[in-house]
C-alpha positions, -999 to 999 in steps of 0.1 A, spaced: 411 186 -303 379 171 -322 359 143 -336 349 138 -369 321 114 -378 297 101 -400 271 73 -406 261 55 -436 241 21 -450 245 -5 -476 220 -27 -489 227 -65 -491 232 -79 -525 239 -116 -519 208 -136 -521 183 -106 -519 155 -99 -544 139 -74 -525 131 -38 -539 127 -25 -501 158 -1 -491 177 -8 -462 155 -9 -429 188 -4 -407 189 34 -396 221 55 -376 227 88 -365 259 104 -352 258 140 -332 285 159 -324 279 180 -286 304 207 -291 338 194 -302 349 168 -279 320 147 -276 297 124 -300 272 104 -297 255 77 -318 227 55 -322 224 24 -345 191 -1 -351 180 -25 -377 148 -37 -390 138 -69 -400 129 -73 -438 107 -97 -444 76 -80 -450 67 -47 -465 58 -21 -442 55 15 -442 73 28 -411 110 19 -408 109 10 -365 150 13 -366 144 50 -374 121 54 -346 142 34 -324 169 55 -333 156 89 -327 141 83 -297 173 72 -281 192 101 -297 164 129 -284 169 109 -248 203 117 -247 202 149 -259 174 163 -239 188 153 -207 215 175 -205 220 168 -167 228 129 -172 248 132 -204 270 159 -186 277 131 -161 285 105 -188 306 128 -207 327 132 -172 324 97 -160 315 73 -186 314 45 -163 289 12 -163 270 17 -124 265 55 -134 251 47 -174 232 14 -164 200 31 -150 200 60 -179 201 33 -204 173 13 -187 151 41 -188 162 53 -224 153 19 -235 117 21 -218 110 55 -235 120 35 -267 97 7 -263 66 33 -255 77 50 -288 75 17 -305 42 5 -285 27 39 -296 36 33 -334 18 1 -331 -14 16 -320 -14 44 -342 -7 20 -371 -32 5 -391 -9 -22 -399 -11 -53 -373 21 -70 -388 41 -41 -379 79 -57 -373 97 -46 -345 133 -37 -345 160 -61 -328 188 -40 -324 194 -10 -305 233 4 -301 239 36 -284 275 50 -280 288 81 -260 323 92 -266 344 119 -250 384 124 -238 372 109 -207 363 78 -220 339 56 -238 306 43 -227 283 19 -247 249 0 -245 235 -26 -268 202 -49 -270 205 -74 -301 230 -78 -322 259 -55 -336 293 -42 -328 314 -15 -316 353 -14 -321 376 9 -308 413 20 -307 431 37 -282 466 53 -293 492 29 -299 470 0 -295 451 -28 -313 415 -30 -322 390 -41 -292 357 -51 -290 332 -29 -267 312 -62 -261 320 -99 -266 311 -111 -303 303 -139 -315 294 -141 -355 270 -174 -353 249 -172 -324 241 -134 -322 217 -126 -297 185 -113 -316 163 -101 -286 142 -72 -296 144 -37 -280 105 -41 -278 108 -75 -259 93 -80 -223 128 -94 -215 144 -61 -232 158 -46 -200 171 -80 -189 195 -80 -221 210 -49 -218 249 -48 -219 270 -19 -210 304 -17 -216 330 12 -210 367 16 -218 384 49 -200 406 71 -220 399 85 -252 392 63 -286 411 78 -314 394 55 -336 356 42 -331 334 21 -354 300 6 -350 278 -15 -372 245 -35 -372 249 -71 -372 249 -71 -412 286 -70 -412 297 -90 -381 305 -120 -399 331 -98 -420 347 -79 -394 347 -101 -362 366 -136 -361 349 -167 -356 373 -184 -337 387 -156 -315 356 -133 -316 381 -102 -324 382 -78 -344 396 -88 -381 424 -57 -386 421 -58 -424 386 -48 -424 390 -20 -399 424 -7 -414 411 12 -442 380 29 -421 410 37 -395 434 55 -424 400 76 -435 394 85 -401 429 96 -397 433 117 -428 398 136 -426 396 172 -421 355 173 -420 326 151 -411 322 151 -452 354 133 -454 342 106 -431 309 103 -449 333 103 -485 353 78 -473 322 54 -457 305 54 -490 333 43 -509 344 18 -485 305 4 -484 304 6 -522 336 -8 -532 353 -33 -508 356 -66 -525 334 -83 -495 301 -61 -497 292 -85 -529 286 -112 -496 266 -90 -477 236 -113 -466 220 -86 -442 219 -47 -444 240 -32 -429 245 6 -410 283 16 -401 290 44 -380 330 55 -382 344 82 -361 379 99 -356 395 117 -329 419 145 -339 445 159 -313 468 185 -322 456 185 -357 460 149 -365 446 116 -358 472 88 -357 462 54 -377 
């Protein structure tokens, strides 16, 4: 039993004349074979600046999780909201401090702060996740349909910045017991394409090819190649209005992961 997972990004095309690369950022790390931790963030591309604050946010979040082995083990064994919330609040405070330090050390007073932070920890016991701002996490358990970890509204996304004074009040924490065979997280650019406007539920046709990619993958590189193909060839990609980062994970039991 093991996870295969990867992250990739896509720069928006529709109405975008900026030469800047995608300022979203994401990372996924495996702890042993049965645990993955991932973080995603996005930046606001309205002016040119030398720092990618989304990268600062993600690296600080991942480092915090990896370094606090005691709490990481606790969340792996008991992925519950009550246990996770105090830890995620401390994590967000650490991220905010890292951003403030970057601002102080930067000669560019117009430094833009990343509005989004998504963190995921998945293990056989379940999935625990947090979100500040925009973005989505969709999962599928064996024999079930696609579900969202958080309520989604493509038209009224909460763009509260992780660096805002009320960031801790805006933290959303959600958990789902039991193994998820498929997990897909994205920054806000993909929400209009992946979440139905009316029911605010995942669009199965969007996630099905990703699910099949995860099911057939035998390595993390297979997942990454599938993601790159999806983000560069899917028909709707030309309609992207915002840069996006996509994380995909599949859990393989007994050598196979059912799609």
